[in-house]
TORKOLGU-186971 format. One record per residue (C-alpha): x, y, z; residue in three letters. Coordinates in Angstrom, 1 decimal, m for minus. Example, Ala and Ser with C-alpha at 12.3 -4.5 7.8 and 13.67 -1.06 7.14 Angstrom:
<mivos>
      xx      yy      zz    r
    12.3    m4.5     7.8  ala
    13.7    m1.1     7.1  ser
</mivos>
This chain:
<mivos>
      xx      yy      zz    r
     3.2    27.2     6.9  met
     1.5    29.1     4.1  ser
     3.0    26.8     1.5  ser
     1.3    23.9     3.3  ile
    m2.0    25.6     4.0  asn
    m2.4    27.2     0.6  leu
    m0.2    25.2    m1.7  pro
     0.3    26.1    m5.3  ser
     0.7    22.4    m6.1  phe
    m1.6    20.2    m4.0  gln
    m0.2    16.6    m3.6  met
    m2.4    13.6    m3.6  met
    m5.7    15.4    m3.0  val
    m7.9    12.4    m3.8  gly
    m5.7     9.9    m1.8  thr
    m5.6    12.1     1.3  val
    m9.4    12.5     1.1  arg
    m9.7     8.7     1.2  trp
    m7.3     8.5     4.2  cys
    m9.4    11.1     6.1  lys
   m12.5     9.1     5.4  leu
   m11.1     6.1     7.3  ile
    m9.3     8.0    10.0  gly
    m5.7     7.5     8.8  leu
    m5.3    11.3     8.4  trp
    m6.9    13.7    10.8  asp
    m4.7    16.7    10.5  gly
    m4.4    17.1    14.4  thr
    m1.0    15.7    14.9  gly
    m2.3    13.4    17.6  ser
    m0.1    10.4    18.6  ser
    m3.2     8.2    19.3  arg
    m5.1     5.9    17.0  tyr
    m8.1     7.6    15.4  his
   m11.4     6.3    16.9  pro
   m12.5     5.1    13.4  arg
    m9.3     3.2    13.0  thr
    m9.7     1.5    16.4  leu
   m13.3     0.7    15.7  thr
   m12.4    m0.9    12.4  leu
    m9.7    m3.0    14.0  leu
   m12.0    m4.2    16.8  leu
   m14.7    m5.1    14.2  glu
   m12.2    m7.1    12.2  leu
   m11.1    m9.0    15.3  ile
   m14.5    m9.7    16.9  phe
   m16.7    m9.9    13.8  trp
   m14.3   m11.7    11.4  tyr
   m11.2   m13.3    12.9  ile
   m12.6   m14.9    16.1  leu
   m15.9   m16.2    14.5  pro
   m13.9   m17.7    11.6  thr
   m11.5   m19.4    14.1  cys
   m14.6   m20.8    15.9  met
   m16.0   m22.0    12.6  phe
   m12.8   m23.9    11.8  val
   m12.6   m25.4    15.3  leu
   m16.3   m26.4    15.7  arg
   m17.3   m27.2    12.2  arg
   m14.7   m29.9    11.3  gln
   m17.4   m31.9     9.5  asp
   m17.4   m29.4     6.6  arg
   m15.5   m30.2     3.4  pro
   m11.7   m29.8     3.5  leu
   m11.7   m27.2     0.8  thr
   m14.2   m25.0     2.7  leu
   m12.2   m25.3     5.9  val
    m9.0   m24.4     4.0  met
   m10.6   m21.4     2.6  lys
   m11.7   m20.3     6.1  asp
    m8.2   m20.8     7.4  val
    m6.9   m18.7     4.5  his
    m9.5   m16.0     5.2  asp
    m8.7   m15.9     8.9  asp
    m5.0   m15.7     8.1  lys
    m5.7   m12.8     5.7  lys
    m7.7   m10.9     8.3  met
    m5.0   m11.4    10.9  thr
    m2.4   m10.1     8.4  his
    m4.5    m7.0     7.8  leu
    m4.8    m6.3    11.6  cys
    m1.0    m6.9    12.0  cys
    m0.3    m4.6     9.1  gly
    m2.5    m1.9    10.6  ser
    m0.8    m2.2    14.0  leu
     2.6    m2.4    12.4  ala
     2.5     1.1    10.9  his
     0.8     2.4    14.1  gly
     0.6     6.1    15.1  thr
     4.3     6.8    14.8  glu
     4.3     5.6    11.2  ala
     1.4     7.9    10.4  val
     3.3    10.9    11.9  gln
     6.3    10.0     9.7  arg
     4.1     9.7     6.6  trp
     2.9    13.2     7.4  lys
     6.4    14.5     7.9  ser
     7.5    13.1     4.6  ala
     4.3    14.4     2.9  phe
     4.8    18.0     4.2  tyr
     8.5    18.0     3.3  glu
     7.8    16.9    m0.3  val
     4.7    19.1    m0.5  gln
     6.7    22.1     0.6  gly
     9.5    21.5    m1.9  ala
     7.1    20.9    m4.9  leu
     5.1    23.9    m3.9  asp
     8.2    26.1    m3.8  glu
     9.0    24.9    m7.4  phe
     5.4    25.6    m8.5  ala
     5.4    29.2    m7.1  arg
     8.8    29.9    m8.7  asn
     7.8    28.5   m12.1  gly
    10.4    25.7   m11.8  gln
     7.9    22.8   m11.8  leu
     7.4    22.0   m15.5  ser
     3.9    21.5   m16.8  glu
     4.7    17.9   m17.8  asp
     6.0    17.0   m14.3  met
     2.9    18.6   m12.7  arg
     0.6    16.6   m15.0  lys
     2.6    13.4   m14.4  his
     2.3    13.8   m10.6  leu
    m1.4    14.7   m10.7  glu
    m2.1    11.8   m13.1  arg
    m0.6     9.3   m10.7  ala
    m2.9    10.4    m7.9  asp
    m6.0    10.4   m10.2  val
    m5.3     6.9   m11.5  val
    m4.8     5.4    m8.1  leu
    m7.5     7.3    m6.2  ala
   m10.2     7.1    m8.9  arg
    m9.6     3.7   m10.4  tyr
    m7.6     1.4    m8.0  tyr
    m9.8     2.0    m4.9  ile
   m13.1     1.7    m6.7  pro
   m11.7    m1.3    m8.6  gly
   m10.9    m3.0    m5.3  asn
   m14.4    m2.1    m3.9  leu
   m16.0    m3.8    m6.9  phe
   m13.7    m6.8    m6.6  gly
   m14.4    m7.2    m2.9  ile
   m18.2    m7.1    m3.7  phe
   m17.6   m10.2    m6.0  leu
   m15.7   m11.8    m3.2  tyr
   m18.3   m11.5    m0.5  gly
   m21.3    m9.4    m1.3  gly
   m22.5   m11.1    m4.5  leu
   m23.6   m14.4    m3.0  pro
   m25.6   m12.5    m0.4  gly
   m27.3   m10.4    m3.1  val
   m28.2   m13.5    m5.1  leu
   m29.7   m15.1    m2.0  ala
   m31.8   m12.0    m1.2  ile
   m33.0   m12.0    m4.8  gly
   m34.1   m15.7    m4.5  arg
   m35.9   m14.9    m1.3  phe
   m37.7   m11.9    m2.8  val
   m38.9   m13.9    m5.9  phe
   m39.6   m17.3    m4.3  thr
   m40.4   m16.4    m0.7  gly
   m37.9   m18.8     0.8  tyr
   m34.2   m19.5     0.8  ala
   m33.1   m23.1     0.7  glu
   m29.6   m22.6     1.8  glu
   m28.3   m19.2     3.1  leu
   m24.7   m18.5     2.1  pro
   m22.0   m17.3     4.4  ala
   m22.1   m13.6     5.3  thr
   m18.8   m12.7     3.4  val
   m16.8   m15.2     5.4  leu
   m17.8   m18.5     7.0  glu
   m18.2   m17.8    10.7  ala
   m19.6   m19.3    13.9  asp
   m20.8   m16.5    16.2  tyr
   m21.4   m19.0    19.1  val
   m24.2   m16.9    20.6  leu
   m26.5   m17.2    17.6  phe
   m26.8   m19.2    14.4  asp
   m26.9   m16.6    11.7  his
   m27.8   m19.1     9.0  gln
   m30.8   m20.6    10.7  ser
   m33.3   m17.8     9.7  asn
   m33.4   m15.3     6.9  phe
   m34.2   m12.4     9.2  trp
   m31.2   m13.2    11.4  ile
   m29.0   m13.8     8.4  trp
   m29.9   m10.5     6.7  leu
   m28.7    m8.0     9.4  pro
   m25.6   m10.2     9.9  thr
   m24.9    m9.9     6.2  leu
   m25.3    m6.1     6.2  val
   m22.9    m5.7     9.1  val
   m20.4    m8.0     7.5  ser
   m20.5    m6.1     4.2  ile
   m20.1    m2.7     6.1  ala
   m17.1    m4.0     8.0  val
   m15.7    m5.5     4.8  gln
   m16.0    m2.2     2.9  tyr
   m14.5    m0.2     5.8  gly
   m11.6    m2.6     5.8  met
   m10.9    m2.4     2.1  ile
   m11.2     1.4     2.0  ile
    m8.7     1.7     4.8  gly
    m6.3    m0.7     3.3  ile
    m6.4     0.7    m0.2  thr
    m6.2     4.3     1.1  ala
    m3.1     3.3     3.0  asn
    m1.6     1.6     0.0  glu
    m2.3     4.4    m2.5  thr
    m0.9     7.0    m0.1  phe
     2.4     5.1     0.3  cys
     2.6     4.5    m3.5  trp
     2.0     8.1    m4.3  asn
     4.4     9.4    m1.7  leu
     7.3     7.1    m2.8  ile
     6.6     8.1    m6.4  his
     6.6    11.8    m5.5  his
    10.0    11.5    m3.7  val
    11.4     9.7    m6.8  ser
    10.1    12.6    m8.9  cys
    11.7    15.1    m6.5  leu
    15.1    13.3    m7.0  phe
    14.6    13.6   m10.8  lys
    13.8    17.3   m10.4  ile
    17.1    17.7    m8.5  val
    19.0    15.8   m11.2  ser
    17.4    18.1   m13.9  ala
    18.4    21.2   m12.0  arg
    21.9    20.0   m11.5  val
    22.2    19.4   m15.2  ala
    21.4    23.0   m15.9  arg
    23.9    24.5   m13.5  leu
    26.4    25.3   m16.3  asp
    23.8    27.7   m17.6  glu
    24.4    30.1   m14.7  phe
    27.4    32.3   m15.6  glu
    26.9    34.8   m12.8  asp
    28.7    33.5    m9.6  glu
    26.0    34.8    m7.2  glu
    23.2    33.2    m9.2  ala
    25.1    29.9    m9.4  tyr
    25.6    29.8    m5.6  gln
    21.9    30.6    m5.0  gln
    20.9    27.8    m7.3  glu
    23.4    25.4    m5.8  leu
    22.1    26.2    m2.2  glu
    18.5    25.6    m3.4  ala
    19.5    22.2    m4.9  ile
    21.4    21.2    m1.8  leu
    18.3    22.0     0.3  glu
    16.0    20.0    m2.0  thr
    18.4    17.1    m2.0  his
    18.4    17.1     1.8  leu
    14.5    17.1     1.7  val
    14.6    14.0    m0.5  cys
    16.9    12.2     1.9  tyr
    14.9    13.2     5.0  arg
    11.7    12.0     3.3  ser
    13.2     8.6     2.4  val
    14.3     8.2     6.0  cys
    10.7     9.0     7.2  tyr
     9.3     6.5     4.7  leu
    11.8     3.7     5.7  glu
    11.0     4.1     9.4  lys
     7.3     4.1     8.6  ala
     7.2     1.2     6.2  leu
     9.8    m1.3     7.1  tyr
     7.7    m3.3     9.5  leu
     4.6    m3.0     7.3  gln
     6.6    m4.2     4.3  met
     7.9    m7.2     6.3  ala
     4.4    m8.2     7.1  val
     3.3    m7.6     3.6  leu
     6.0    m9.7     1.9  tyr
     5.8   m12.6     4.3  ser
     2.0   m12.6     4.0  ala
     2.2   m12.5     0.2  cys
     4.4   m15.5     0.1  val
     2.1   m17.4     2.5  ala
    m1.1   m16.4     0.7  val
     0.3   m17.1    m2.8  thr
     1.4   m20.6    m1.7  cys
    m1.9   m21.3     0.1  phe
    m4.1   m20.0    m2.7  val
    m2.3   m22.0    m5.4  leu
    m2.6   m25.1    m3.2  phe
    m6.4   m24.6    m2.7  val
    m6.9   m23.9    m6.4  val
    m5.1   m27.1    m7.3  ser
    m7.4   m29.3    m5.4  ile
   m10.9   m27.8    m5.8  val
   m13.3   m27.6    m8.8  asp
   m15.7   m25.0    m7.4  asp
   m15.7   m22.2   m10.1  leu
   m17.0   m19.5    m7.7  phe
   m14.3   m20.4    m5.1  leu
   m11.7   m20.3    m7.8  leu
   m12.8   m16.8    m8.9  ala
   m12.5   m15.6    m5.3  met
    m9.1   m17.1    m4.8  met
    m7.9   m15.6    m8.1  ala
    m9.0   m12.2    m6.9  phe
    m7.1   m12.6    m3.6  val
    m4.0   m13.9    m5.5  leu
    m4.0   m11.0    m8.0  asn
    m4.4    m8.4    m5.2  tyr
    m1.5    m9.7    m3.2  his
     0.9   m10.2    m6.1  val
     0.0    m6.7    m7.6  phe
     0.6    m5.2    m4.2  leu
     4.2    m6.3    m3.7  ile
     4.9    m5.9    m7.4  phe
     3.9    m2.2    m7.1  ser
     6.1    m1.6    m4.0  phe
     9.0    m3.4    m5.6  ser
     8.8    m1.4    m8.8  val
     8.5     1.9    m6.9  leu
    11.4     0.9    m4.6  gly
    13.5     0.2    m7.7  asn
    12.5     3.6    m9.2  glu
    13.5     5.4    m6.0  leu
    16.9     3.8    m6.0  met
    17.5     4.7    m9.7  asp
    16.3     8.3    m9.1  ala
    18.6     8.8    m6.1  ser
    21.7     7.7    m8.1  thr
    20.8     9.8   m11.1  ser
    21.9    12.9    m9.2  val
    25.5    11.7    m9.1  ala
    25.4    11.0   m12.8  glu
    24.1    14.5   m13.5  ala
    26.9    16.1   m11.5  ile
    29.5    14.1   m13.4  tyr
    28.2    15.5   m16.7  asn
    28.6    19.2   m15.7  ile
    31.8    21.2   m15.4  lys
    32.0    21.1   m11.7  trp
    35.8    21.1   m11.8  tyr
    35.8    24.7   m13.1  asn
    34.1    26.0    m9.9  arg
    35.5    27.4    m6.7  ser
    36.8    25.1    m3.9  ile
    33.7    25.6    m1.7  ser
    31.3    24.9    m4.6  glu
    33.3    21.8    m5.6  gln
    33.2    20.6    m2.0  arg
    29.4    20.9    m2.0  cys
    29.1    19.0    m5.3  leu
    31.4    16.3    m4.2  gln
    29.4    15.9    m1.1  phe
    26.3    15.4    m3.2  met
    28.1    12.9    m5.4  ile
    29.2    10.9    m2.3  tyr
    25.7    11.0    m0.9  arg
    24.1    10.0    m4.3  ser
    26.5     7.2    m5.0  gln
    25.1     5.2    m2.1  asn
    21.7     4.3    m3.4  ala
    18.9     4.8    m0.9  ile
    16.1     2.3    m0.6  phe
    13.2     1.1     1.4  ile
    13.5    m2.3     3.1  thr
    11.2    m5.0     4.3  ala
    12.0    m5.5     8.0  gly
    15.6    m4.3     7.4  lys
    16.2    m7.7     5.7  phe
    16.1    m6.9     2.0  phe
    15.5    m4.0    m0.3  lys
    12.3    m3.4    m2.3  leu
    13.4    m4.0    m5.9  thr
    12.1    m6.0    m8.9  arg
    14.7    m8.7    m8.0  ala
    13.2    m9.2    m4.5  thr
     9.7    m9.5    m6.1  phe
    11.0   m12.4    m8.2  met
    12.6   m14.0    m5.2  val
     9.3   m13.7    m3.3  ala
     7.4   m15.4    m6.1  met
    10.0   m18.2    m6.5  lys
     9.8   m18.8    m2.7  thr
     6.0   m19.0    m2.8  ala
     6.1   m21.5    m5.7  phe
     8.7   m23.6    m4.0  ser
     6.5   m23.9    m0.9  tyr
     3.5   m24.7    m3.0  phe
     5.4   m27.5    m4.7  thr
     6.3   m29.0    m1.3  ile
     2.7   m28.8    m0.1  met
     1.5   m30.5    m3.3  gln
     4.0   m33.3    m2.8  gln
     3.0   m33.8     0.9  leu
    m0.7   m33.8    m0.1  tyr
    m0.1   m36.3    m2.8  ala
     1.7   m38.6    m0.4  glu
    m1.2   m38.4     2.0  glu
</mivos>
């Protein structure tokens, strides 16, 4: 446990800090949802999803494009809740298991001086880029999506003393019990609560995403480290030193496979929700953009589209990298003089070859692998549905 409590190499410090902030990582090993996570889910359901549904059902006199945007927003919030419930508490425990397995292996390399400075900087840089830039970037983008109209309305009220038309509080909503747009002093606290829920949501989502991205990338790098150590096996002329190095490589290789199994069990439902939602959102956003001329609405839709496409593109690229890294171990073994070793050592190396020849991968709902090819299929599917919707709309 000392290698975990006091690591020489600390994995994903910034990302884990964001996860702790939202309650996705508490360090207790509890099998229950963290209270902050449950609170956020309930807020999304009762403050966003249900009021938006009521708006769509009760305000059918509003323009079609506005109603379609509300349907899209409601669908997006429902997808976020489903995604959060999909990974659940068991998935969080599997994330942690994979995290500690990889952390322990990298920490052992760092203590023994086997983790090169270039690899250390590469791993740390990935965490820094995602935790320091991607999450704040999303926070800024979500402000443009929902908070900016509210800030402009407050500015008009401060300078003019009245507000002709109060904008929606992040999303169009009908709270049934009160009309939040009837009075500025009712609208203002509603806006504050909506923005708070919105930021809690985006912090939780992006913390989850960056943690998964970093963990997949770290496992890929661990496979690459195994491949590099295999390539140096011929440098060990002493038989005892060779056997010790081979045993260490076998153990690290096993850690890689266990970590991928944890990740697959934790992510396959979440990836199924993510890919299906991305196809639906891409199709719907393209359709809305094709029939409206509202510049601000177009900007909001562009942000949503970029976010979803970038999300599945990132998982697809990382899934592809993981597959390539896992098969590189077999290639490294082929390039050494394994045939000059003892029977027991050859058996170990052949077992590693057999295990590495079958590429490992992460799937979306066990249906398809996460690769660059599946990303292209998802985009083609979305554009096909968009074309069909356009044709049906033109006929109407």
